[in-house]
LUMRO-468407 format. One line per field, with one value per residue: chain; x, y, z of N, C-alpha, C in turn; residue number from 0. Coordinates in nm, 4 decimals, always signed. Example, Ala and Ser with C-alpha at 12.3 -4.5 7.8 and 13.67 -1.06 7.14 Angstrom:
BEGIN
kette: (A,A)
n.x: (+1.3190,+1.2850)
n.y: (-0.5690,-0.2250)
n.z: (+0.7800,+0.7080)
ca.x: (+1.2300,+1.3670)
ca.y: (-0.4500,-0.1060)
ca.z: (+0.7800,+0.7140)
c.x: (+1.3200,+1.2900)
c.y: (-0.3300,+0.0030)
c.z: (+0.7800,+0.7870)
nr: (0,1)
***
This chain:
BEGIN
kette: (A,A,A,A,A,A,A,A,A,A,A,A,A,A,A,A,A,A,A,A,A,A,A,A,A,A,A,A,A,A,A,A,A,A,A,A,A,A,A,A,A,A,A,A,A,A,A,A,A,A,A,A,A,A,A,A,A,A,A,A,A,A,A,A,A,A,A,A,A,A,A,A,A,A,A,A,A,A,A,A,A,A,A,A,A,A,A,A,A,A,A,A,A,A,A,A,A,A,A,A,A,A,A)
n.x: (+0.0850,+0.0518,+0.1641,-0.0256,+0.0827,+0.2060,+0.4723,+0.6387,+0.6332,+0.3399,+0.3013,+0.1973,-0.0465,-0.1231,+0.0871,+0.2776,+0.3032,+0.3705,+0.4106,+0.6923,+0.6387,+0.4742,+0.5942,+0.7098,+0.5690,+0.3304,-0.0135,-0.1682,-0.0101,-0.0256,-0.2949,-0.3215,-0.1654,-0.3241,-0.5502,-0.4524,-0.3993,-0.6689,-0.7813,-0.6312,-0.7110,-0.9835,-0.9846,-0.8929,-1.1064,-1.3115,-1.2113,-1.2334,-1.5047,-1.5851,-1.4599,-1.5899,-1.8578,-1.7933,-1.7166,-1.9678,-2.1221,-1.9856,-2.0219,-2.3008,-2.3136,-2.1713,-2.3386,-2.5663,-2.4602,-2.4101,-2.6760,-2.7614,-2.5999,-2.6973,-2.9618,-2.9018,-2.7854,-2.9964,-3.1763,-3.0160,-3.0280,-3.3018,-3.3135,-3.1373,-3.2812,-3.5099,-3.3781,-3.2983,-3.5422,-3.6274,-3.4459,-3.5257,-3.7531,-3.9160,-3.7794,-3.9678,-4.1674,-4.0317,-3.9649,-4.2018,-4.2569,-4.0497,-4.1034,-4.3282,-4.5787,-4.7664,-4.8960)
n.y: (-0.1209,+0.2274,+0.5572,+0.8609,+1.0401,+0.8776,+0.8094,+0.5940,+0.3232,+0.2763,+0.3750,+0.1937,+0.3466,+0.2675,+0.1448,+0.3235,+0.4463,+0.2330,+0.0694,-0.0087,-0.2408,-0.4004,-0.4109,-0.6212,-0.8365,-1.0932,-1.0889,-1.2593,-1.2895,-1.0255,-1.0013,-1.1949,-1.0626,-0.8411,-0.9671,-1.0571,-0.8323,-0.7184,-0.9314,-0.8786,-0.6097,-0.6545,-0.8205,-0.6377,-0.4585,-0.6328,-0.6905,-0.4250,-0.3827,-0.5704,-0.4765,-0.2316,-0.3264,-0.4405,-0.2178,-0.0761,-0.2526,-0.2342,+0.0371,+0.0286,-0.1140,+0.0536,+0.2754,+0.1718,+0.1117,+0.3771,+0.4694,+0.3062,+0.3903,+0.6465,+0.6017,+0.4807,+0.6853,+0.8539,+0.7131,+0.7023,+0.9801,+1.0041,+0.8298,+0.9740,+1.2085,+1.0947,+1.0153,+1.2681,+1.3822,+1.2005,+1.2570,+1.5018,+1.4773,+1.3903,+1.1273,+0.9350,+0.9337,+0.8755,+0.6086,+0.4892,+0.5249,+0.3809,+0.1189,+0.0577,+0.0374,+0.2335,+0.1923)
n.z: (-0.0069,-0.0759,+0.0314,+0.0750,-0.1191,-0.2883,-0.2783,-0.1587,+0.0817,+0.3082,+0.6390,+0.9222,+1.1091,+1.3725,+1.4855,+1.5409,+1.7967,+1.9717,+2.2759,+2.4948,+2.6413,+2.4784,+2.2286,+1.9785,+2.0640,+1.9937,+1.8647,+2.0138,+2.2425,+2.3398,+2.3849,+2.5920,+2.7855,+2.8304,+2.9378,+3.1742,+3.3047,+3.3298,+3.4959,+3.7363,+3.7859,+3.8234,+4.0469,+4.2375,+4.2364,+4.3200,+4.5776,+4.6871,+4.6774,+4.8614,+5.0903,+5.1098,+5.1785,+5.4189,+5.5659,+5.5671,+5.7137,+5.9623,+6.0056,+6.0545,+6.2945,+6.4673,+6.4582,+6.5863,+6.8330,+6.9268,+6.9372,+7.1434,+7.3466,+7.3835,+7.4648,+7.7134,+7.8401,+7.8538,+8.0188,+8.2538,+8.3157,+8.3806,+8.5998,+8.7777,+8.8063,+8.9445,+9.1807,+9.2774,+9.3335,+9.5323,+9.7330,+9.8098,+9.9574,+10.2734,+10.4863,+10.5709,+10.3860,+10.1629,+10.2143,+10.1923,+9.9217,+9.8087,+9.8877,+9.7566,+9.8584,+9.8174,+9.5894)
ca.x: (+0.0009,+0.1376,+0.1194,-0.1153,+0.1462,+0.2542,+0.6144,+0.6896,+0.5343,+0.2680,+0.3313,+0.0722,-0.0505,-0.1485,+0.2115,+0.3779,+0.3289,+0.3597,+0.4836,+0.7976,+0.5796,+0.4063,+0.6776,+0.7616,+0.4742,+0.2215,-0.1398,-0.2115,+0.0588,-0.0767,-0.4258,-0.3003,-0.1228,-0.4360,-0.6452,-0.3995,-0.4228,-0.8070,-0.7959,-0.5793,-0.7994,-1.1121,-0.9581,-0.8893,-1.2409,-1.3883,-1.1731,-1.2804,-1.6465,-1.6059,-1.4161,-1.7089,-1.9632,-1.7535,-1.7314,-2.1056,-2.1606,-1.9208,-2.0958,-2.4373,-2.2902,-2.1375,-2.4605,-2.6543,-2.3955,-2.4331,-2.8118,-2.7753,-2.5405,-2.7896,-3.0693,-2.8551,-2.7670,-3.1460,-3.2225,-2.9464,-3.0872,-3.4269,-3.2853,-3.0836,-3.3964,-3.5846,-3.2994,-3.2958,-3.6681,-3.6367,-3.3678,-3.5931,-3.8741,-3.8870,-3.7432,-4.0872,-4.2381,-3.9344,-3.9628,-4.3353,-4.2509,-3.9574,-4.1725,-4.4374,-4.7117,-4.8551,-4.9590)
ca.y: (+0.0016,+0.3451,+0.6655,+0.9390,+1.1025,+0.7777,+0.8132,+0.4993,+0.2400,+0.3475,+0.3286,+0.1589,+0.4557,+0.2050,+0.0864,+0.4340,+0.4750,+0.1137,+0.0753,-0.1118,-0.3690,-0.4791,-0.4164,-0.7501,-0.9381,-1.1312,-1.0492,-1.3596,-1.2529,-0.8977,-1.0330,-1.2649,-0.9646,-0.7674,-1.0444,-1.0708,-0.6897,-0.7147,-1.0042,-0.8004,-0.5026,-0.7264,-0.8716,-0.5168,-0.4103,-0.7169,-0.6601,-0.2906,-0.3907,-0.6481,-0.3875,-0.1432,-0.3986,-0.4615,-0.0900,-0.0493,-0.3293,-0.1690,+0.1724,-0.0020,-0.1507,+0.1793,+0.3632,+0.1027,+0.1345,+0.5160,+0.4779,+0.2367,+0.4783,+0.7645,+0.5461,+0.4594,+0.8165,+0.9123,+0.6274,+0.7544,+1.1143,+0.9803,+0.7792,+1.0790,+1.2888,+1.0284,+1.0220,+1.3983,+1.3944,+1.1257,+1.3175,+1.6210,+1.4471,+1.3284,+0.9850,+0.8523,+0.9338,+0.8005,+0.4638,+0.4368,+0.5246,+0.2730,-0.0048,+0.0337,+0.0216,+0.3428,+0.1486)
ca.z: (-0.0033,-0.0876,+0.1086,+0.0082,-0.2217,-0.3778,-0.2717,-0.0643,+0.1580,+0.4004,+0.7751,+0.9949,+1.2177,+1.4938,+1.5439,+1.5643,+1.9416,+2.0425,+2.4037,+2.5112,+2.6910,+2.3737,+2.1080,+1.9565,+2.0988,+1.8934,+1.9025,+2.1197,+2.3704,+2.3897,+2.4384,+2.7101,+2.8814,+2.8653,+3.0168,+3.3101,+3.3682,+3.3607,+3.6123,+3.8482,+3.8194,+3.8751,+4.1891,+4.3158,+4.2506,+4.4048,+4.7190,+4.7303,+4.7054,+4.9859,+5.1887,+5.1305,+5.2468,+5.5525,+5.6315,+5.5862,+5.8361,+6.0755,+6.0399,+6.1162,+6.4375,+6.5464,+6.4769,+6.6841,+6.9612,+6.9522,+6.9780,+7.2738,+7.4477,+7.4018,+7.5474,+7.8512,+7.9009,+7.8897,+8.1360,+8.3673,+8.3525,+8.4487,+8.7427,+8.8551,+8.8424,+9.0449,+9.3098,+9.3326,+9.3795,+9.6601,+9.8221,+9.8491,+10.0380,+10.4062,+10.4861,+10.5911,+10.2541,+10.0623,+10.2391,+10.1313,+9.7804,+9.7682,+9.9246,+9.6557,+9.9256,+9.7835,+9.4675)
c.x: (+0.0929,+0.0776,+0.0401,-0.0539,+0.2116,+0.4051,+0.6764,+0.5867,+0.4595,+0.3066,+0.1931,+0.0561,-0.0692,-0.0224,+0.3156,+0.4089,+0.3158,+0.4501,+0.5945,+0.7445,+0.5301,+0.4910,+0.7355,+0.6786,+0.3804,+0.0919,-0.1923,-0.1440,+0.0041,-0.2181,-0.4131,-0.2577,-0.2353,-0.5325,-0.5913,-0.4247,-0.5666,-0.8310,-0.7379,-0.6672,-0.9328,-1.1000,-0.9498,-1.0254,-1.3284,-1.3448,-1.2274,-1.4361,-1.6657,-1.5666,-1.5269,-1.8224,-1.9225,-1.7589,-1.8731,-2.1590,-2.1098,-1.9952,-2.2396,-2.4204,-2.2577,-2.2523,-2.5494,-2.5872,-2.4133,-2.5807,-2.8230,-2.7155,-2.6305,-2.9041,-3.0173,-2.8317,-2.9013,-3.1938,-3.1508,-2.9956,-3.2211,-3.4042,-3.2290,-3.1900,-3.4809,-3.5111,-3.3113,-3.4243,-3.6850,-3.5646,-3.4356,-3.7165,-3.8311,-3.8681,-3.8685,-4.1595,-4.1548,-3.9473,-4.0940,-4.3269,-4.1569,-4.0204,-4.2729,-4.5730,-4.8076,-4.9304,-5.1052)
c.y: (+0.1266,+0.4539,+0.7591,+1.0088,+1.0129,+0.7627,+0.7122,+0.4173,+0.3197,+0.2881,+0.3030,+0.2627,+0.3884,+0.1543,+0.1993,+0.4617,+0.3495,+0.1201,-0.0318,-0.2465,-0.4547,-0.4932,-0.5546,-0.8650,-0.9734,-1.0860,-1.1367,-1.3217,-1.1192,-0.9202,-1.1075,-1.1650,-0.8821,-0.8329,-1.0589,-0.9369,-0.6784,-0.7960,-0.9415,-0.6911,-0.5580,-0.7616,-0.7543,-0.4506,-0.4979,-0.7037,-0.5258,-0.2998,-0.4694,-0.5599,-0.2792,-0.1941,-0.4136,-0.3284,-0.0467,-0.1223,-0.2766,-0.0397,+0.1428,-0.0381,-0.0303,+0.2630,+0.3047,+0.1224,+0.2812,+0.5335,+0.4242,+0.3301,+0.6001,+0.7169,+0.5277,+0.5867,+0.8862,+0.8376,+0.6835,+0.9024,+1.0935,+0.9265,+0.8780,+1.1801,+1.2322,+1.0377,+1.1602,+1.4285,+1.3224,+1.1968,+1.4368,+1.5994,+1.3807,+1.1795,+0.8941,+0.8338,+0.8591,+0.6531,+0.4023,+0.4264,+0.4068,+0.1252,-0.0405,+0.0099,+0.1411,+0.3024,+0.1034)
c.z: (-0.0016,-0.0029,+0.0196,-0.1109,-0.3230,-0.3786,-0.1614,+0.0033,+0.2711,+0.5399,+0.8501,+1.1098,+1.3615,+1.5615,+1.5753,+1.7148,+2.0217,+2.1690,+2.4130,+2.5528,+2.5855,+2.2491,+2.0952,+1.9955,+1.9925,+1.9449,+2.0196,+2.2615,+2.4279,+2.4525,+2.5793,+2.8263,+2.9253,+2.9603,+3.1624,+3.3826,+3.4125,+3.4890,+3.7486,+3.8918,+3.8787,+4.0172,+4.2848,+4.3394,+4.3378,+4.5617,+4.7715,+4.7632,+4.8421,+5.1025,+5.2179,+5.2064,+5.3974,+5.6397,+5.6502,+5.7044,+5.9625,+6.1154,+6.1073,+6.2625,+6.5256,+6.5676,+6.5793,+6.8291,+7.0153,+7.0089,+7.1103,+7.3750,+7.4753,+7.4868,+7.6826,+7.9138,+7.9380,+8.0128,+8.2665,+8.4104,+8.4269,+8.5869,+8.8305,+8.8994,+8.9510,+9.1803,+9.3658,+9.3907,+9.5183,+9.7663,+9.8902,+9.9433,+10.1697,+10.3894,+10.4909,+10.4508,+10.1529,+10.0872,+10.1895,+9.9871,+9.7303,+9.7814,+9.8239,+9.7234,+9.8814,+9.6562,+9.4809)
nr: (0,1,2,3,4,5,6,7,8,9,10,11,12,13,14,15,16,17,18,19,20,21,22,23,24,25,26,27,28,29,30,31,32,33,34,35,36,37,38,39,40,41,42,43,44,45,46,47,48,49,50,51,52,53,54,55,56,57,58,59,60,61,62,63,64,65,66,67,68,69,70,71,72,73,74,75,76,77,78,79,80,81,82,83,84,85,86,87,88,89,90,91,92,93,94,95,96,97,98,99,100,101,102)
***
């Protein structure tokens, strides 16, 4: 095949910028090399997805622990308020309240 002006053989434009890694390799060898690269990339993506799922599960556990901590804090506040109320009443009334005989 001749070049556009007819003065010599044409150069394949696809081979002009061939990398050192693929220079001299056959089509089959290049294809094999690309498949290996794809497999490595796929394994990294799979690992990243598994890692994301693990982080999502961890975030859910931490969120639940935060909620439980807030509920415990609210319960302590209520108990502290009850204790403060009991401290402010006479002992005779407190013993009646604590015994449950007022029910």
